[in-house]
Jmol script that loads the backbone (N, CA, C; Angstrom):
load data "model"
ATOM      1  N   MET A   1      -6.207   3.839 -19.041  1.00  0.00           N
ATOM      2  CA  MET A   1      -6.060   4.504 -17.755  1.00  0.00           C
ATOM      3  C   MET A   1      -7.261   5.376 -17.428  1.00  0.00           C
ATOM      4  N   ASN A   2      -8.060   5.735 -18.405  1.00  0.00           N
ATOM      5  CA  ASN A   2      -9.266   6.524 -18.173  1.00  0.00           C
ATOM      6  C   ASN A   2      -8.934   7.849 -17.486  1.00  0.00           C
ATOM      7  N   TRP A   3      -8.024   8.619 -18.047  1.00  0.00           N
ATOM      8  CA  TRP A   3      -7.563   9.870 -17.440  1.00  0.00           C
ATOM      9  C   TRP A   3      -8.666  10.919 -17.350  1.00  0.00           C
ATOM     10  N   GLN A   4      -9.676  10.832 -18.184  1.00  0.00           N
ATOM     11  CA  GLN A   4     -10.715  11.860 -18.195  1.00  0.00           C
ATOM     12  C   GLN A   4     -11.872  11.569 -17.255  1.00  0.00           C
ATOM     13  N   GLY A   5     -11.895  10.396 -16.660  1.00  0.00           N
ATOM     14  CA  GLY A   5     -13.007  10.032 -15.785  1.00  0.00           C
ATOM     15  C   GLY A   5     -12.524   9.202 -14.617  1.00  0.00           C
ATOM     16  N   LEU A   6     -13.459   8.743 -13.852  1.00  0.00           N
ATOM     17  CA  LEU A   6     -13.151   7.964 -12.669  1.00  0.00           C
ATOM     18  C   LEU A   6     -12.712   6.555 -13.057  1.00  0.00           C
ATOM     19  N   ASN A   7     -11.688   6.072 -12.416  1.00  0.00           N
ATOM     20  CA  ASN A   7     -11.155   4.748 -12.690  1.00  0.00           C
ATOM     21  C   ASN A   7     -11.661   3.791 -11.622  1.00  0.00           C
ATOM     22  N   TYR A   8     -12.637   2.974 -11.942  1.00  0.00           N
ATOM     23  CA  TYR A   8     -13.173   2.017 -10.966  1.00  0.00           C
ATOM     24  C   TYR A   8     -12.329   0.760 -10.989  1.00  0.00           C
ATOM     25  N   GLY A   9     -11.358   0.731 -10.160  1.00  0.00           N
ATOM     26  CA  GLY A   9     -10.469  -0.421 -10.072  1.00  0.00           C
ATOM     27  C   GLY A   9      -9.408  -0.141  -9.040  1.00  0.00           C
ATOM     28  N   TYR A  10      -8.416  -0.967  -9.003  1.00  0.00           N
ATOM     29  CA  TYR A  10      -7.305  -0.797  -8.075  1.00  0.00           C
ATOM     30  C   TYR A  10      -6.146  -0.088  -8.750  1.00  0.00           C
ATOM     31  N   ALA A  11      -5.455   0.699  -7.977  1.00  0.00           N
ATOM     32  CA  ALA A  11      -4.119   1.141  -8.367  1.00  0.00           C
ATOM     33  C   ALA A  11      -3.221   0.499  -7.333  1.00  0.00           C
ATOM     34  N   ILE A  12      -2.501  -0.530  -7.728  1.00  0.00           N
ATOM     35  CA  ILE A  12      -1.652  -1.255  -6.793  1.00  0.00           C
ATOM     36  C   ILE A  12      -0.206  -0.916  -7.086  1.00  0.00           C
ATOM     37  N   THR A  13       0.491  -0.510  -6.039  1.00  0.00           N
ATOM     38  CA  THR A  13       1.908  -0.233  -6.192  1.00  0.00           C
ATOM     39  C   THR A  13       2.676  -1.238  -5.358  1.00  0.00           C
ATOM     40  N   ASN A  14       3.813  -1.630  -5.850  1.00  0.00           N
ATOM     41  CA  ASN A  14       4.694  -2.483  -5.073  1.00  0.00           C
ATOM     42  C   ASN A  14       6.113  -2.057  -5.388  1.00  0.00           C
ATOM     43  N   VAL A  15       6.642  -1.238  -4.517  1.00  0.00           N
ATOM     44  CA  VAL A  15       8.007  -0.780  -4.709  1.00  0.00           C
ATOM     45  C   VAL A  15       8.954  -1.970  -4.605  1.00  0.00           C
ATOM     46  N   GLY A  16       8.535  -2.986  -3.868  1.00  0.00           N
ATOM     47  CA  GLY A  16       9.363  -4.176  -3.719  1.00  0.00           C
ATOM     48  C   GLY A  16      10.278  -4.072  -2.521  1.00  0.00           C
ATOM     49  N   ARG A  17      11.255  -4.958  -2.475  1.00  0.00           N
ATOM     50  CA  ARG A  17      12.211  -4.975  -1.366  1.00  0.00           C
ATOM     51  C   ARG A  17      13.287  -3.943  -1.659  1.00  0.00           C
ATOM     52  N   MET A  18      13.341  -2.928  -0.808  1.00  0.00           N
ATOM     53  CA  MET A  18      14.335  -1.876  -0.956  1.00  0.00           C
ATOM     54  C   MET A  18      15.624  -2.302  -0.257  1.00  0.00           C
ATOM     55  N   ARG A  19      16.710  -2.288  -0.958  1.00  0.00           N
ATOM     56  CA  ARG A  19      18.006  -2.676  -0.392  1.00  0.00           C
ATOM     57  C   ARG A  19      18.743  -1.423   0.072  1.00  0.00           C
ATOM     58  N   ILE A  20      18.251  -0.860   1.163  1.00  0.00           N
ATOM     59  CA  ILE A  20      18.877   0.320   1.749  1.00  0.00           C
ATOM     60  C   ILE A  20      19.262  -0.001   3.188  1.00  0.00           C
ATOM     61  N   PRO A  21      20.267   0.685   3.716  1.00  0.00           N
ATOM     62  CA  PRO A  21      20.667   0.414   5.110  1.00  0.00           C
ATOM     63  C   PRO A  21      19.522   0.697   6.076  1.00  0.00           C
ATOM     64  N   THR A  22      19.464  -0.071   7.153  1.00  0.00           N
ATOM     65  CA  THR A  22      18.443   0.150   8.174  1.00  0.00           C
ATOM     66  C   THR A  22      19.046   0.682   9.472  1.00  0.00           C
ATOM     67  N   THR A  23      20.373   0.799   9.525  1.00  0.00           N
ATOM     68  CA  THR A  23      21.039   1.341  10.706  1.00  0.00           C
ATOM     69  C   THR A  23      21.893   2.531  10.285  1.00  0.00           C
ATOM     70  N   TYR A  24      21.713   3.645  10.991  1.00  0.00           N
ATOM     71  CA  TYR A  24      22.458   4.880  10.746  1.00  0.00           C
ATOM     72  C   TYR A  24      23.001   5.368  12.087  1.00  0.00           C
ATOM     73  N   ASP A  25      24.260   5.045  12.353  1.00  0.00           N
ATOM     74  CA  ASP A  25      24.861   5.341  13.653  1.00  0.00           C
ATOM     75  C   ASP A  25      23.978   4.763  14.759  1.00  0.00           C
ATOM     76  N   GLN A  26      23.454   5.606  15.639  1.00  0.00           N
ATOM     77  CA  GLN A  26      22.617   5.099  16.730  1.00  0.00           C
ATOM     78  C   GLN A  26      21.137   5.012  16.343  1.00  0.00           C
ATOM     79  N   TYR A  27      20.793   5.343  15.103  1.00  0.00           N
ATOM     80  CA  TYR A  27      19.394   5.340  14.664  1.00  0.00           C
ATOM     81  C   TYR A  27      19.086   4.065  13.885  1.00  0.00           C
ATOM     82  N   GLN A  28      17.874   3.539  14.102  1.00  0.00           N
ATOM     83  CA  GLN A  28      17.424   2.341  13.413  1.00  0.00           C
ATOM     84  C   GLN A  28      16.181   2.674  12.584  1.00  0.00           C
ATOM     85  N   LEU A  29      16.230   2.384  11.297  1.00  0.00           N
ATOM     86  CA  LEU A  29      15.079   2.597  10.420  1.00  0.00           C
ATOM     87  C   LEU A  29      14.064   1.495  10.671  1.00  0.00           C
ATOM     88  N   GLU A  30      12.863   1.862  11.087  1.00  0.00           N
ATOM     89  CA  GLU A  30      11.824   0.877  11.384  1.00  0.00           C
ATOM     90  C   GLU A  30      10.913   0.615  10.196  1.00  0.00           C
ATOM     91  N   SER A  31      10.600   1.646   9.422  1.00  0.00           N
ATOM     92  CA  SER A  31       9.724   1.460   8.271  1.00  0.00           C
ATOM     93  C   SER A  31       9.843   2.662   7.348  1.00  0.00           C
ATOM     94  N   VAL A  32       9.322   2.485   6.148  1.00  0.00           N
ATOM     95  CA  VAL A  32       9.299   3.552   5.152  1.00  0.00           C
ATOM     96  C   VAL A  32       7.855   3.715   4.710  1.00  0.00           C
ATOM     97  N   TYR A  33       7.379   4.936   4.677  1.00  0.00           N
ATOM     98  CA  TYR A  33       6.002   5.208   4.267  1.00  0.00           C
ATOM     99  C   TYR A  33       5.991   6.015   2.987  1.00  0.00           C
ATOM    100  N   GLY A  34       5.187   5.576   2.053  1.00  0.00           N
ATOM    101  CA  GLY A  34       4.963   6.345   0.852  1.00  0.00           C
ATOM    102  C   GLY A  34       5.844   5.895  -0.287  1.00  0.00           C
ATOM    103  N   PRO A  35       5.689   6.510  -1.418  1.00  0.00           N
ATOM    104  CA  PRO A  35       4.692   7.559  -1.620  1.00  0.00           C
ATOM    105  C   PRO A  35       3.314   6.954  -1.884  1.00  0.00           C
ATOM    106  N   ILE A  36       2.305   7.597  -1.368  1.00  0.00           N
ATOM    107  CA  ILE A  36       0.938   7.217  -1.688  1.00  0.00           C
ATOM    108  C   ILE A  36       0.214   8.494  -2.076  1.00  0.00           C
ATOM    109  N   VAL A  37      -0.519   8.427  -3.158  1.00  0.00           N
ATOM    110  CA  VAL A  37      -1.101   9.628  -3.745  1.00  0.00           C
ATOM    111  C   VAL A  37      -2.615   9.501  -3.778  1.00  0.00           C
ATOM    112  N   TYR A  38      -3.290  10.566  -3.409  1.00  0.00           N
ATOM    113  CA  TYR A  38      -4.739  10.620  -3.543  1.00  0.00           C
ATOM    114  C   TYR A  38      -5.058  11.328  -4.850  1.00  0.00           C
ATOM    115  N   SER A  39      -6.027  10.827  -5.562  1.00  0.00           N
ATOM    116  CA  SER A  39      -6.393  11.404  -6.847  1.00  0.00           C
ATOM    117  C   SER A  39      -7.907  11.409  -6.993  1.00  0.00           C
ATOM    118  N   ASP A  40      -8.429  12.422  -7.639  1.00  0.00           N
ATOM    119  CA  ASP A  40      -9.870  12.481  -7.894  1.00  0.00           C
ATOM    120  C   ASP A  40     -10.335  11.418  -8.884  1.00  0.00           C
ATOM    121  N   VAL A  41      -9.426  10.873  -9.701  1.00  0.00           N
ATOM    122  CA  VAL A  41      -9.822   9.870 -10.686  1.00  0.00           C
ATOM    123  C   VAL A  41      -9.459   8.451 -10.267  1.00  0.00           C
ATOM    124  N   ASN A  42      -8.819   8.302  -9.144  1.00  0.00           N
ATOM    125  CA  ASN A  42      -8.472   6.970  -8.661  1.00  0.00           C
ATOM    126  C   ASN A  42      -9.037   6.833  -7.259  1.00  0.00           C
ATOM    127  N   GLU A  43     -10.102   6.082  -7.133  1.00  0.00           N
ATOM    128  CA  GLU A  43     -10.849   6.081  -5.877  1.00  0.00           C
ATOM    129  C   GLU A  43     -10.214   5.260  -4.764  1.00  0.00           C
ATOM    130  N   LYS A  44      -9.252   4.374  -5.100  1.00  0.00           N
ATOM    131  CA  LYS A  44      -8.564   3.624  -4.042  1.00  0.00           C
ATOM    132  C   LYS A  44      -7.161   3.246  -4.497  1.00  0.00           C
ATOM    133  N   THR A  45      -6.237   3.286  -3.565  1.00  0.00           N
ATOM    134  CA  THR A  45      -4.850   2.947  -3.846  1.00  0.00           C
ATOM    135  C   THR A  45      -4.316   2.101  -2.705  1.00  0.00           C
ATOM    136  N   VAL A  46      -3.629   1.032  -3.052  1.00  0.00           N
ATOM    137  CA  VAL A  46      -2.964   0.174  -2.074  1.00  0.00           C
ATOM    138  C   VAL A  46      -1.490   0.166  -2.429  1.00  0.00           C
ATOM    139  N   GLY A  47      -0.644   0.435  -1.433  1.00  0.00           N
ATOM    140  CA  GLY A  47       0.793   0.439  -1.656  1.00  0.00           C
ATOM    141  C   GLY A  47       1.498  -0.463  -0.667  1.00  0.00           C
ATOM    142  N   VAL A  48       2.571  -1.103  -1.113  1.00  0.00           N
ATOM    143  CA  VAL A  48       3.355  -1.990  -0.260  1.00  0.00           C
ATOM    144  C   VAL A  48       4.826  -1.701  -0.504  1.00  0.00           C
ATOM    145  N   ILE A  49       5.598  -1.605   0.575  1.00  0.00           N
ATOM    146  CA  ILE A  49       7.041  -1.436   0.454  1.00  0.00           C
ATOM    147  C   ILE A  49       7.716  -2.279   1.533  1.00  0.00           C
ATOM    148  N   THR A  50       8.833  -2.902   1.185  1.00  0.00           N
ATOM    149  CA  THR A  50       9.567  -3.745   2.120  1.00  0.00           C
ATOM    150  C   THR A  50      10.962  -3.178   2.319  1.00  0.00           C
ATOM    151  N   VAL A  51      11.326  -2.955   3.573  1.00  0.00           N
ATOM    152  CA  VAL A  51      12.673  -2.504   3.932  1.00  0.00           C
ATOM    153  C   VAL A  51      13.156  -3.405   5.057  1.00  0.00           C
ATOM    154  N   GLY A  52      14.347  -3.978   4.884  1.00  0.00           N
ATOM    155  CA  GLY A  52      14.831  -4.935   5.865  1.00  0.00           C
ATOM    156  C   GLY A  52      13.893  -6.120   5.881  1.00  0.00           C
ATOM    157  N   ASP A  53      13.407  -6.480   7.028  1.00  0.00           N
ATOM    158  CA  ASP A  53      12.460  -7.590   7.147  1.00  0.00           C
ATOM    159  C   ASP A  53      11.055  -7.110   7.471  1.00  0.00           C
ATOM    160  N   LYS A  54      10.763  -5.845   7.194  1.00  0.00           N
ATOM    161  CA  LYS A  54       9.451  -5.290   7.533  1.00  0.00           C
ATOM    162  C   LYS A  54       8.704  -4.857   6.274  1.00  0.00           C
ATOM    163  N   VAL A  55       7.435  -5.231   6.223  1.00  0.00           N
ATOM    164  CA  VAL A  55       6.560  -4.859   5.120  1.00  0.00           C
ATOM    165  C   VAL A  55       5.646  -3.744   5.607  1.00  0.00           C
ATOM    166  N   THR A  56       5.568  -2.664   4.851  1.00  0.00           N
ATOM    167  CA  THR A  56       4.668  -1.559   5.178  1.00  0.00           C
ATOM    168  C   THR A  56       3.525  -1.549   4.176  1.00  0.00           C
ATOM    169  N   PHE A  57       2.313  -1.499   4.686  1.00  0.00           N
ATOM    170  CA  PHE A  57       1.087  -1.473   3.885  1.00  0.00           C
ATOM    171  C   PHE A  57       0.489  -0.088   3.981  1.00  0.00           C
ATOM    172  N   LEU A  58       0.158   0.521   2.836  1.00  0.00           N
ATOM    173  CA  LEU A  58      -0.476   1.838   2.801  1.00  0.00           C
ATOM    174  C   LEU A  58      -1.737   1.748   1.957  1.00  0.00           C
ATOM    175  N   MET A  59      -2.760   2.467   2.377  1.00  0.00           N
ATOM    176  CA  MET A  59      -4.006   2.448   1.610  1.00  0.00           C
ATOM    177  C   MET A  59      -4.688   3.794   1.731  1.00  0.00           C
ATOM    178  N   SER A  60      -5.210   4.289   0.627  1.00  0.00           N
ATOM    179  CA  SER A  60      -6.050   5.488   0.653  1.00  0.00           C
ATOM    180  C   SER A  60      -7.278   5.224  -0.203  1.00  0.00           C
ATOM    181  N   TYR A  61      -8.365   5.901   0.146  1.00  0.00           N
ATOM    182  CA  TYR A  61      -9.580   5.739  -0.649  1.00  0.00           C
ATOM    183  C   TYR A  61     -10.449   6.978  -0.515  1.00  0.00           C
ATOM    184  N   ASN A  62     -11.276   7.202  -1.513  1.00  0.00           N
ATOM    185  CA  ASN A  62     -12.192   8.327  -1.554  1.00  0.00           C
ATOM    186  C   ASN A  62     -13.493   7.906  -0.864  1.00  0.00           C
ATOM    187  N   GLN A  63     -13.767   8.496   0.299  1.00  0.00           N
ATOM    188  CA  GLN A  63     -14.936   8.100   1.090  1.00  0.00           C
ATOM    189  C   GLN A  63     -16.261   8.460   0.440  1.00  0.00           C
ATOM    190  N   THR A  64     -16.259   9.363  -0.532  1.00  0.00           N
ATOM    191  CA  THR A  64     -17.516   9.683  -1.213  1.00  0.00           C
ATOM    192  C   THR A  64     -17.874   8.613  -2.242  1.00  0.00           C
ATOM    193  N   ILE A  65     -16.930   7.720  -2.564  1.00  0.00           N
ATOM    194  CA  ILE A  65     -17.164   6.664  -3.548  1.00  0.00           C
ATOM    195  C   ILE A  65     -17.086   5.280  -2.915  1.00  0.00           C
ATOM    196  N   VAL A  66     -16.108   5.081  -2.058  1.00  0.00           N
ATOM    197  CA  VAL A  66     -15.867   3.778  -1.436  1.00  0.00           C
ATOM    198  C   VAL A  66     -16.346   3.828   0.020  1.00  0.00           C
ATOM    199  N   ALA A  67     -17.301   2.988   0.356  1.00  0.00           N
ATOM    200  CA  ALA A  67     -17.821   2.937   1.724  1.00  0.00           C
ATOM    201  C   ALA A  67     -16.740   2.405   2.672  1.00  0.00           C
ATOM    202  N   PRO A  68     -16.716   2.912   3.906  1.00  0.00           N
ATOM    203  CA  PRO A  68     -15.733   2.407   4.873  1.00  0.00           C
ATOM    204  C   PRO A  68     -15.762   0.882   5.031  1.00  0.00           C
ATOM    205  N   ALA A  69     -16.934   0.275   4.985  1.00  0.00           N
ATOM    206  CA  ALA A  69     -17.022  -1.186   5.099  1.00  0.00           C
ATOM    207  C   ALA A  69     -16.331  -1.869   3.916  1.00  0.00           C
ATOM    208  N   THR A  70     -16.482  -1.304   2.731  1.00  0.00           N
ATOM    209  CA  THR A  70     -15.811  -1.839   1.548  1.00  0.00           C
ATOM    210  C   THR A  70     -14.302  -1.666   1.671  1.00  0.00           C
ATOM    211  N   ALA A  71     -13.878  -0.496   2.134  1.00  0.00           N
ATOM    212  CA  ALA A  71     -12.448  -0.253   2.329  1.00  0.00           C
ATOM    213  C   ALA A  71     -11.868  -1.239   3.333  1.00  0.00           C
ATOM    214  N   GLU A  72     -12.606  -1.544   4.388  1.00  0.00           N
ATOM    215  CA  GLU A  72     -12.143  -2.504   5.383  1.00  0.00           C
ATOM    216  C   GLU A  72     -12.011  -3.900   4.774  1.00  0.00           C
ATOM    217  N   LYS A  73     -12.953  -4.284   3.902  1.00  0.00           N
ATOM    218  CA  LYS A  73     -12.851  -5.573   3.225  1.00  0.00           C
ATOM    219  C   LYS A  73     -11.632  -5.618   2.322  1.00  0.00           C
ATOM    220  N   ILE A  74     -11.352  -4.516   1.630  1.00  0.00           N
ATOM    221  CA  ILE A  74     -10.165  -4.436   0.773  1.00  0.00           C
ATOM    222  C   ILE A  74      -8.906  -4.561   1.629  1.00  0.00           C
ATOM    223  N   ARG A  75      -8.883  -3.847   2.762  1.00  0.00           N
ATOM    224  CA  ARG A  75      -7.726  -3.896   3.652  1.00  0.00           C
ATOM    225  C   ARG A  75      -7.498  -5.311   4.161  1.00  0.00           C
ATOM    226  N   LYS A  76      -8.563  -5.946   4.629  1.00  0.00           N
ATOM    227  CA  LYS A  76      -8.442  -7.292   5.181  1.00  0.00           C
ATOM    228  C   LYS A  76      -7.976  -8.287   4.116  1.00  0.00           C
ATOM    229  N   THR A  77      -8.586  -8.234   2.937  1.00  0.00           N
ATOM    230  CA  THR A  77      -8.207  -9.152   1.857  1.00  0.00           C
ATOM    231  C   THR A  77      -6.752  -8.945   1.458  1.00  0.00           C
ATOM    232  N   THR A  78      -6.345  -7.679   1.336  1.00  0.00           N
ATOM    233  CA  THR A  78      -4.961  -7.387   0.977  1.00  0.00           C
ATOM    234  C   THR A  78      -4.000  -7.901   2.048  1.00  0.00           C
ATOM    235  N   MET A  79      -4.323  -7.675   3.307  1.00  0.00           N
ATOM    236  CA  MET A  79      -3.472  -8.155   4.393  1.00  0.00           C
ATOM    237  C   MET A  79      -3.402  -9.686   4.395  1.00  0.00           C
ATOM    238  N   ASP A  80      -4.506 -10.354   4.074  1.00  0.00           N
ATOM    239  CA  ASP A  80      -4.495 -11.821   3.970  1.00  0.00           C
ATOM    240  C   ASP A  80      -3.536 -12.268   2.867  1.00  0.00           C
ATOM    241  N   TYR A  81      -3.607 -11.621   1.696  1.00  0.00           N
ATOM    242  CA  TYR A  81      -2.699 -11.948   0.594  1.00  0.00           C
ATOM    243  C   TYR A  81      -1.245 -11.710   0.996  1.00  0.00           C
ATOM    244  N   LEU A  82      -0.991 -10.575   1.641  1.00  0.00           N
ATOM    245  CA  LEU A  82       0.381 -10.276   2.066  1.00  0.00           C
ATOM    246  C   LEU A  82       0.877 -11.282   3.093  1.00  0.00           C
ATOM    247  N   SER A  83       0.045 -11.613   4.053  1.00  0.00           N
ATOM    248  CA  SER A  83       0.438 -12.591   5.074  1.00  0.00           C
ATOM    249  C   SER A  83       0.753 -13.941   4.442  1.00  0.00           C
ATOM    250  N   ASN A  84      -0.072 -14.386   3.508  1.00  0.00           N
ATOM    251  CA  ASN A  84       0.185 -15.655   2.816  1.00  0.00           C
ATOM    252  C   ASN A  84       1.477 -15.596   2.008  1.00  0.00           C
ATOM    253  N   ALA A  85       1.723 -14.472   1.356  1.00  0.00           N
ATOM    254  CA  ALA A  85       2.943 -14.325   0.555  1.00  0.00           C
ATOM    255  C   ALA A  85       4.182 -14.364   1.441  1.00  0.00           C
ATOM    256  N   VAL A  86       4.116 -13.727   2.601  1.00  0.00           N
ATOM    257  CA  VAL A  86       5.258 -13.708   3.515  1.00  0.00           C
ATOM    258  C   VAL A  86       5.497 -15.104   4.085  1.00  0.00           C
ATOM    259  N   ARG A  87       4.426 -15.810   4.432  1.00  0.00           N
ATOM    260  CA  ARG A  87       4.568 -17.161   4.988  1.00  0.00           C
ATOM    261  C   ARG A  87       5.139 -18.134   3.959  1.00  0.00           C
ATOM    262  N   SER A  88       4.822 -17.931   2.685  1.00  0.00           N
ATOM    263  CA  SER A  88       5.264 -18.877   1.657  1.00  0.00           C
ATOM    264  C   SER A  88       6.693 -18.620   1.189  1.00  0.00           C
ATOM    265  N   ARG A  89       7.311 -17.580   1.687  1.00  0.00           N
ATOM    266  CA  ARG A  89       8.695 -17.262   1.296  1.00  0.00           C
ATOM    267  C   ARG A  89       9.648 -18.266   1.812  1.00  0.00           C
TER     268      ARG A  89
END
end "model"
wireframe off; spacefill off
backbone 0.3
color backbone group
């Protein structure tokens, strides 16, 4: 885990499909965000959570280490993987 230094890699979380109600009286749950954590030793984090039929994508990154263009490539690639996974279901 390299707790004493910077971790050059991904921290990928996948809470998975949450089996919780999406309707509460007159209220409708549209999405769930988090948890996503920023850390000085983890320069980028991608999180995914599914509630009902909706997938929520979360991403954080340290701009002093990861260039915005690189972060955009990570976002696009991750979204491509997620889209393919959803289509293949």
